[in-house]
C-alpha positions, 0 to 999 in steps of 0.5 A: 147730154143733161142740162147743166145747173147753176149753183147759187151761194148764199155768202150773207150771214142771213137765210135768203129765198131765191126766186130767179124770173119770177118763181122761188127755187128755194132757200139758202141758209146764211152762212154756217159758223165756220163761214162757210156759204150754203148752196143750192142747186138750180136747174139751165133750161134754154128759153124765157118760157121755161125760166120760172125758178130756172136760170136760161140763156138770157138775162135773169131777174133774181129776186133775193129775200132776206129777212131784213129786206128784198134785193134784186139783180140781173144775170145774164148767161151766155149760152155761146159762152156757156152752152146749156150742159155747162155748170156755173157758181153763182155768188151772192152777198150783200150788194154784189153777185159773181159768177165763175165758170167750173175751173174757178175762174170770174166770168161775169160779176154785177151789182145787188139792188136793194128794195127802193131800187126794185120799187123804182124798177117796177114804177118805171116798167109798170109806167108810174 
């Protein structure tokens, strides 16, 4: 069975560059004038060592760049709850993200942090 994907939807008006786990997976246009979110299909992998520009079973660090700043989110994916072949839907807005399964059930959500939080997190992890 083939690996599933995470379909990432940008529900903000600005184009977004999405970088899961340290490498860009691509850009997602801002919503269309009909308020329809644009989507980017991102592969799922089992292990963190294979996760640059992909989502893995574990906590994924997602960096989001909009024209007015850099943002981040911690997006966990449970391999026990969602086997590797299962597709997931991830909606990212300005201050929150929500993950849905393919039945339209919200399975998790969290905060999208602004650039200052990202800078503090980076300084803390580097020992400054």
